[in-house]
N, C-alpha and C positions, 0 to 999 in steps of 0.2 A: 633606651634603644641604642644609643651610641656605644654604651658599655657592651651590650650584646654583640653589636657589629665588631667592636674591637676584639672581643673574645673569639669571634668567628675567624677574624683575620689571623689572630695568633695561632688558632688551631690549624688553619689552612697552612700557615707558615711552618708549623711543626711537622705537618704531614709532608710538605714539600721537602723539608730538610731530611726527614727520614728516608724518603724516596731517593733524594740526592745521595744520602749516605750509602744506600745500597748500590746506586750506580757508580759512586766513586770508589768504594772499597771492594766491591765484588770483583771487578776486573783485576785488581791487585792480587786477590787470592787466587784467581784463575791463572794469572801469570806465574805465580809461585808454583802452582801445580805443573804448568807446562814446562818449566825449566828444572823441575825436580830430577835428580840423577836417575838414570835407568838402572835397574838391577844388574849386577855383574853378569857378564856372559857366562854361559855354561861351559863345561869342559868335557870333551870326549877323549878317552885315552886308548892307546893300543900298546899292549905288552907282547913282546916277542919271546916266547919260551921254547923256541926251536933251537936247533944247532947252527942255523944259517942266517945270514942277513936277508931281509925281505925288501924288495923294491915295490913300493906302493904308489898308486896314483890316487889322489884325493881331490874331490870336487864338491863344492857346495851344491846341493841338489837343485837343479834348474836355474841356478843363478850365477854360475861361473862357467864361462865358455871353455877356457883352457884348464885342464886339471893340473894340480900341483904334484910334482914328483917328490917323494919322500923316501929316504932309506932308513929302514928300521933295523938296527943292529941286533944281533943275537943277544938275548937276555937284557934288552933295553926297553925303556918306556917312552912313548911319544905322546905328548899332550897337545890337543888342538882346542883353542878357545873359540867356541861357537855355540849359538843357540839353534843352529839349523841341522837338519839331517845331512849326512855326508854320503856321497857315492864313492865307494872305495873298490879298487881292483888290485889283484896281486897275481903273479904267475904261479902255476902249479902243474907239473907234469906236462909241460908243453902247451897248456891251455891257460886261459885267463879266468879267474874267479871274480865274480862281481857281487857286492852286497851293499845294502844301505843301512846306515847306523840310525839309532834312536838318539836324539839330542841329549847330551848330558850323561850318557851311559858309557860303560867301560868294556873293552873287548880284549881278548887274548888270542894269540896265534899259538897253537899246540899241534902235536901229532895225534891223529885219530888211531883207531884200532888197526888200520891198514898202513900205518906209518906215513900218512899223507898230511901235509900242512893244512890245518883247518882253523877257521876263526870261530871263537866261542864267545857268547855274551857272558857277563858275570865277573870279569876281572875287577879288582877293587881300585885300581888306579893309583896306588901308593908306591913310592920308590923305596921307602924304609922298611918294607915288610914283604915276606915271602908270599907268593901267589900260589896257593896250594891246589886249587881246582876251580873251574867255573861252577856256577850254581846249577846243579841238576838234582831235583828232589828225588829221594828214595821212594819207590812205590810202597804203598802202605802194607801189602802182604810181606814185603821184604823187611820193612820196619818191624813188624810184629815178630817175624821169625828171628831177626837179629836179637831182639830183646829176650825171646824165649831161650835162644842158645846161650845168652849171657847168664841164665839162671838167676834172674833178678829177685831180690827180696826187699821188703820195706827198710831193711837196715843198710841197703846199698846207697852209694853216691855215684851216679852216672855222669860222666862228662862226654858230651858229643862235640867232636872237634870239626869245625866247619858246620855249624848247626843249621844254617839256612833259615827256612821258615819255622823251625822249631819242632817239627813233627815227631822226631825221635824222643826228645826230652819230655814233650807233652804226653806222648803215649806212655812213656816209662812211668811218669808220675801218676797218670790217670789209671792205667791198667795194673801196675805193679805196686803202687803206693810208695815208691822210693823218692828220694831227693835227686834232683838232676840239675846240671849246669850246661848251658849251651854257650859255646864260644864261636863267634864269627866276626870277621873284620869289617863286614858291610853293615853300617848303622841302620840301613833300611831293613835288612833282614832281622836285625836285633829288635827293632821296633815292631815288626810284624810278629815275631815270636812272642814278645811280651803281650801284645794285644790278644793273640790267640790263647795264650795261657790264662789271661783274665776271663776271656769268654768261656773257656772250658772249665773254669773253676779250680785250677791247679796252680795258680800263681804263687801261693804261699809255699809251695814245695819246689819251685823252680827259680833259677837265677840265670839271666842272660848277660853275657859279658861281651862288649865290643872290643876285641883285642886281636893281636897277632898270636896265633896258636903256638908258634915256635918260641915265643917269649912268655908264655903263660905258666902259672903255677898249677900243676896237675897232681900234686902230692896227696890231696884228699880223695882222689878218685879211687873207687874200688872196681869200677867198670868204665871202659873207654870204648866209644863207638866212632867209626870213621867211614866216610865215603869220599875219598880223595883220589889221588892218582898214584901210580907206582913210584914215581920219583918223590912224591910227597910222603908216602909211607916210609920210603928209605930215609928221607930227611928226619922224620919223626921217631924212627926206631931207637936211636941212641937217647933221645930225650925221654921217651917212655921207659927205656931201660934204667935211666938214672933216677927218674922221679917216682915211678909206680912202686908200691909196696909189694912184697912177695904175695902171690895168690890173686892179684888183681887180674881181671879178665879184659881182653881186648877183642872186639868183634869188628871186622872190616867187611865192607861191601865191594864185591867185584875184584878187588886187588888184595893180594896176600901181603903179609909183613915179611920183608926180606931178612934173613938171618934168624927167624923165629920158627923154623921148621920143626925143631924138637919140642916146641911148646904148643903145637897145633892140637887142639882137642878134637875137632871135627870140622868138616866143611860140607856144605850142601848146595844143591841147585834149587832155587826157589822161583816158581813162576811169578811173573810180574803182571800188573794190570795192562801193561803195554804190549804183551805178547811174548817177547823174548825172555829166556830164563836169566836169572841173576845168581851169582855165586856169593855165598856168605862163609867167612872163615872165623872160627872162634879159637882164641888162644888163652892160655893161663901163664902168667909170669912166674 
């Protein structure tokens, strides 16, 4: 009986120690969690691609009583470390333009079709690379007509400069059976393109590269597609002139290639899904 009682006491003691161990050690683990470093703050950037300096007022949404005045020089990049949305205003044509940012996203100030300063989402936020255009997807009817005007065959290698979500290279591989390369400086866009290519079953014929288009090797391209801006086409014209082989085709959306007028094969107006017509230009080097 005494031995049984001793065994019971030992068992109770072990249980008490086990519980004590939980009580003693668990707070220590929770304390470690509490003092673990927070993830680094996000970063919102503003790039000024206009010809003038811009006076911005920036305020943390609902949390900062007095906005901060910031001067964004022409062709400069401004970075703000924050995980919060920002309320931003800037003057335009005697009025004040107001917008709210998405945390961790990048924005660019450019001229719109009416030569007014407009803010666009989709800048990449890097100081060491050209910012060729904001992300605006090409409507699918325009994509298909661009590829038709390129006279694609399975022997072609198409390069899409500023490939975005990858719709042009994916359509080229799926519909025309050619190989295709998409180049975009935004890693999120590159990841999206790769996922869509796998889902569409054409990943084996497509390669996505996260890179600065102006520093990329384009020599293997037999066809180049672009939906950028006039100044971007002007910047890329001598690069294409130097790298592309004779007979290569270049197809642009909405904006022509400056200095390539004698190489223009044809141009067309193409209705888009969004209502307005789009212009497509096809060239041969």
